[in-house]
C-alpha positions in Angstrom: 5.8 24.9 -11.8 3.6 21.8 -11.4 5.6 20.8 -8.3 5.3 24.3 -6.9 1.5 24.3 -7.4 1.2 20.8 -5.8 3.3 22.0 -2.8 1.2 25.1 -2.4 -2.0 23.1 -2.6 -0.7 20.5 -0.1 0.5 23.3 2.2 -2.9 25.0 2.2 -4.7 21.7 2.9 -2.3 20.6 5.7 -2.2 24.1 7.2 -6.0 24.2 7.3 -6.1 20.7 8.8 -3.6 21.6 11.5 -5.4 24.8 12.2 -8.7 23.0 12.5 -7.2 20.4 14.8 -5.7 23.1 17.1 -9.0 25.0 17.2 -10.9 21.9 18.2 -8.3 21.1 20.9 -8.5 24.6 22.2 -12.3 24.3 22.1 -12.2 21.2 24.3 -9.9 23.1 26.8 -12.5 25.8 27.0 -15.3 23.3 27.6 -13.2 21.5 30.2 -12.4 24.8 32.0 -16.2 25.6 32.2 -17.4 22.1 33.3 -14.7 21.3 35.8 -13.7 23.1 39.0 -10.2 24.6 39.0 -8.7 21.7 41.0 -10.0 19.1 38.5 -9.2 21.2 35.5 -5.6 21.4 36.8 -5.5 17.6 37.1 -6.8 17.2 33.5 -4.2 19.6 32.2 -1.5 17.5 33.9 -3.0 14.4 32.1 -2.8 16.3 28.8 0.9 16.7 29.5 1.3 12.9 29.9 -0.4 12.4 26.5 1.8 15.1 24.9 5.0 13.4 26.1 3.6 10.0 25.1 2.9 11.1 21.5 6.7 11.7 20.9 6.9 8.0 19.8 4.1 8.6 17.3 6.0 11.6 15.9 9.1 9.4 15.6 7.2 6.7 13.7 5.7 9.4 11.5 9.1 10.8 10.5 10.6 7.4 9.9 7.7 6.1 7.8 7.5 9.3 5.7 11.2 9.3 5.0 11.4 5.7 4.0 8.4 5.9 1.6 9.7 9.2 0.1 13.1 7.9 -0.7 12.0 4.4 -1.8 8.5 4.8 -3.3 8.8 1.6 -5.4 8.6 -0.5 -2.2 5.9 1.6 -0.5 3.7 -1.4 0.1 6.5 -3.4 1.8 7.4 -0.4 3.9 3.8 0.1 5.0 3.4 -3.5 5.9 6.6 -3.5 8.0 5.5 -0.2 9.6 2.1 -1.6 10.6 3.8 -4.5 12.4 6.2 -2.2 14.2 3.5 0.4 15.0 1.2 -2.2 16.7 4.2 -3.3 18.8 5.2 0.2 19.8 1.6 1.3 20.4 1.1 -1.6 22.8 4.4 -0.9 24.6 3.6 2.8 25.0 0.1 2.2 26.3 1.3 -0.4 28.7 4.2 1.7 30.1 2.0 4.7 30.7 -0.7 2.5 32.3 1.8 0.9 34.6 3.3 4.3 35.4 0.0 5.1 37.1 1.4 3.7 40.3 3.8 6.6 40.5 2.0 9.3 38.5 -1.3 9.1 40.4 0.2 10.2 43.8 2.6 12.6 42.1 -0.3 14.4 40.3 -2.5 14.1 43.4 -5.2 12.3 41.6 -8.0 10.5 43.4 -8.1 7.5 41.2 -5.7 5.3 39.2 -8.0 5.3 36.2 -7.2 8.6 34.5 -3.5 7.7 33.9 -4.6 4.2 32.8 -6.9 5.9 30.3 -4.0 8.1 29.1 -2.2 4.8 28.2 -5.4 3.6 26.4 -5.6 6.9 24.4 -1.9 6.7 23.4 -2.5 3.4 21.6 -4.6 4.9 18.7 -2.6 8.1 18.8 0.6 6.1 18.1 -1.1 4.3 15.3 -2.2 7.7 14.0 1.4 8.8 13.9 2.3 6.0 11.5 -0.7 6.8 9.3 0.4 10.4 9.1 3.9 9.2 8.0 2.3 7.1 5.3 0.2 10.0 4.1 3.3 12.3 4.1 5.5 9.8 2.3 2.9 9.3 -0.4 2.1 13.0 -0.4 -1.6 12.3 0.2 -2.3 15.7 1.6 -6.1 15.2 1.7 -5.8 12.0 3.7 -3.3 13.7 6.1 -5.7 16.6 6.5 -8.5 14.2 7.3 -6.4 12.5 10.0 -5.5 15.9 11.6 -9.1 17.0 11.6 -10.2 13.6 13.0 -7.8 14.0 15.9 -9.2 17.4 16.8 -12.8 16.5 16.4 -12.3 13.2 18.2 -10.9 15.0 21.2 -13.5 17.7 21.2 -16.6 15.5 20.7 -15.4 12.5 22.6 -14.1 14.5 25.5 -17.1 16.7 25.7 -19.5 13.7 25.8 -17.3 12.1 28.5 -17.6 15.3 30.6 -21.3 15.5 30.0 -21.7 11.9 31.3 -19.3 12.5 34.3 -17.8 16.0 34.9 -14.6 14.6 36.2 -11.1 14.0 34.8 -11.9 10.3 34.5 -15.0 11.1 32.4 -13.0 13.3 30.2 -10.3 10.7 29.7 -12.8 8.0 28.8 -14.2 10.3 26.1 -10.6 11.1 24.9 -9.6 7.4 24.8 -12.7 6.6 22.6 -12.4 9.8 20.5 -8.7 9.1 19.7 -9.8 6.3 17.4 -11.5 8.7 15.1 -8.3 9.8 13.3 -7.3 6.1 13.0 -10.6 5.4 11.2 -10.0 8.5 9.0 -6.6 7.1 7.9 -7.6 3.4 7.8 -7.5 3.3 4.0 -3.9 4.2 4.0 -3.1 0.8 5.6 -5.6 -1.3 3.9 -5.6 -3.0 0.5 -1.8 -3.2 0.4 -0.2 -6.2 -1.4 3.5 -6.5 -0.4 5.7 -7.8 -3.1 8.6 -10.3 -2.8 10.9 -7.9 -0.9 10.7 -8.1 2.9 11.5 -5.1 5.0 13.2 -6.0 8.2 11.5 -4.6 11.3 14.7 -4.2 13.3 16.3 -1.3 11.3 12.9 0.4 11.2 12.4 0.1 14.9 16.0 1.3 15.6 15.4 4.4 13.3 12.1 5.1 15.0 13.8 5.0 18.5 16.6 7.4 17.2 14.0 9.8 15.8 12.0 9.6 19.0 15.1 10.5 21.0 15.8 13.5 18.8 12.2 14.7 19.0 12.2 14.2 22.8 15.3 16.3 23.1 13.6 19.0 21.0 10.4 18.7 23.2 12.5 19.3 26.3 14.2 22.4 24.8 11.0 23.9 23.5 9.1 23.5 26.8 11.7 23.8 29.5 11.3 27.5 30.1 7.7 27.1 31.3 9.0 24.7 34.0 11.9 27.0 34.9 9.6 30.0 35.2 7.3 28.0 37.4 10.2 26.8 39.6 12.2 30.0 39.9 9.8 32.9 39.7 7.1 33.9 42.2 3.5 33.2 41.2 2.9 36.7 39.7 6.0 36.6 37.5 5.4 33.0 36.5 1.9 34.0 35.4 3.3 36.8 33.3 5.8 34.5 31.7 3.0 32.0 31.0 1.0 34.6 29.2 4.0 35.5 27.0 4.4 31.8 26.2 0.9 31.8 24.6 2.4 34.1 21.9 5.6 32.1 21.7 3.7 28.9 21.1 1.6 30.6 18.4 4.8 31.7 16.6 6.2 28.1 17.1 3.2 26.1 16.0 1.8 28.1 13.0 4.7 27.4 10.5 5.0 23.7 11.4 2.9 22.8 8.4 6.0 23.7 6.3 8.0 20.8 7.7 5.1 18.5 7.2 4.5 19.3 3.6 8.2 19.7 2.5 9.4 16.6 4.5 9.3 14.3 1.4 11.3 16.8 -0.6 13.8 17.1 2.2 14.2 13.3 2.3 14.8 13.0 -1.4 17.0 16.2 -1.8 20.6 15.8 -3.0 21.4 19.5 -2.6 20.8 22.1 0.0 18.2 24.0 -2.1 15.2 22.2 -0.5 16.4 23.0 3.0 17.1 26.6 2.1 13.6 26.9 0.7 12.0 25.4 3.8 14.1 27.5 6.3 13.3 30.7 4.3 9.6 30.0 4.5 9.7 29.5 8.3 11.9 32.5 8.8 9.5 34.6 6.8 6.6 33.5 8.9 8.6 34.3 12.0 9.6 37.7 10.8 5.9 38.6 10.2 5.0 37.4 13.7 7.8 39.4 15.4 7.0 42.5 13.3 3.3 42.3 14.0 3.9 41.9 17.7 6.4 44.9 17.8 4.0 47.2 15.9 0.8 46.1 17.6 1.8 45.1 21.1 -1.6 46.0 22.6 -3.4 43.7 20.1 -1.0 41.0 21.0 -1.7 41.6 24.7 -5.4 40.9 24.1 -4.4 37.5 22.6 -2.3 36.5 25.6 -4.8 37.4 28.4 -5.7 41.1 28.4 -4.9 44.0 30.7 -4.1 41.9 33.8 -0.9 41.0 32.0 -0.1 44.5 30.9 3.3 44.5 32.6 4.6 42.3 29.9 3.3 44.2 26.9 6.7 45.8 25.9 8.4 42.4 26.0 5.9 40.3 24.0 8.0 40.8 20.8 10.8 38.9 22.6 8.5 35.9 23.1 7.7 36.1 19.3 11.4 36.0 18.6 11.9 33.0 20.9 8.9 31.1 19.4 10.1 31.9 15.8 13.6 30.7 16.6 12.3 27.4 18.0 10.2 27.1 14.8 13.4 27.2 12.7 15.0 24.6 15.0 11.8 22.4 14.6 12.3 22.6 10.8 16.0 21.7 11.0 15.2 18.7 13.3 12.9 17.3 10.8 15.4 18.0 8.0 18.0 16.0 10.0 15.5 13.2 10.4 14.7 13.3 6.7 18.4 12.8 6.0 18.8 10.2 8.7 21.3 12.5 10.5 20.5 11.7 14.1 23.6 13.3 15.4 21.6 16.5 15.8 20.4 15.2 19.1 23.8 16.0 20.7 23.5 19.6 19.7 20.0 19.9 21.1 21.0 18.5 24.5 23.9 21.0 24.6 21.4 23.7 24.0 19.3 22.4 26.9 22.3 22.5 29.1 23.1 26.1 28.0 19.6 27.2 29.0 19.8 25.5 32.4 23.2 27.0 33.0 22.0 30.5 32.2 18.7 30.3 34.0 20.1 28.9 37.3 23.7 30.1 37.1 23.0 33.7 36.2 19.7 34.0 38.0 17.8 35.6 35.1 14.3 37.1 35.4 11.5 37.2 32.9 13.3 39.2 30.3 16.6 37.3 30.8 14.9 33.9 30.5 13.0 34.7 27.2 16.2 36.3 25.8 18.1 33.1 26.8 15.6 30.9 25.0 15.6 33.2 21.9 19.4 33.4 21.8 20.1 29.7 22.4 17.5 28.6 19.9 18.9 31.0 17.2 22.5 29.9 17.8 21.4 26.3 17.6 19.6 26.9 14.4 22.6 28.7 12.9 25.1 26.0 13.9 22.9 23.2 12.6 22.3 25.0 9.3 25.9 26.1 8.7 27.5 22.8 9.8 25.1 20.1 8.5 25.5 16.7 10.1 26.6 13.9 7.8 23.8 11.5 6.9 23.8 7.7 6.5 21.2 6.0 4.5 20.1 2.8 6.2 19.4 -0.3 4.1 15.7 -0.6 3.2 15.5 -4.4 3.0 
């Protein structure tokens, strides 16, 4: 009972923190849309995409750090010390790679200056460090600290980015503010990395780095699967239909993102679990949230329409519940990906890439429309979740020292 109460309290805190972070990020998007002309706002949105892809390495570090601390709490100080060294190296590499990529990304994104992409690289340095801090908080089950980091991330983006736009209403001004504001969550989680006194055991950085790369690969594959339909719609459909699909995706993303706090809070339990009960419990929670989302959308489609853009997207009203199904299915896959990472079962990445190939084959081979594409995403995601759940991949516990 005490464990259940602790989990519920942690879940409430983390859910509130993630919700606050997403509201702040949404708020900055609204501010940006109002202060920038459409052309510049489009450029800033593309820059957000670069940052989103770049944070995959941060999520990989978070998963690895949380898993190692959860399964070996007696050596938490040594793990944190090794994580800090690896994180600083990875953060520098990610920032440098993105900064150098400006030579190709600047003309590809039709930007008038090299600085915005360079500043993306600068912002990814603290965001990568933040990922490791989140992993430490998860592994130690310090939910208050994790909530503070999430809120710091949202507030840092909102305040820093807004100040940057106030000084210079350009994508460069916004990115300067974001690069500075991205240090706020690092400051919020600084105590997690300070005051540690490693014992005699020495944690090798090489296995930790290797596991981080494997986790990053799995998360990158999931990122491709969960976002590829927006690119397919933009590529295959006319502007009107791609706009309709984009509006439906707002609902799909809401159904996907809302239950993600479950995987965050239950990750330590999944890492320590010796039976399938922890996974069944986690999957059941995510499925329950998804069922509510689908049912609410089916019963109140006109209310859902208001949330995705209003009457100008009325043509898609009767199909919004399908987007809720697709998002909810991807939410279950998200949980199972983190369950696999918790068990060090990185073979799941093969299944995800097979699912990606299946979506591509259906979308381009069968020539599907809006309804066909969203059904494809829902079906492929549901089948992937079922296969992974019923045929769990073998895990291999790496040496900790």
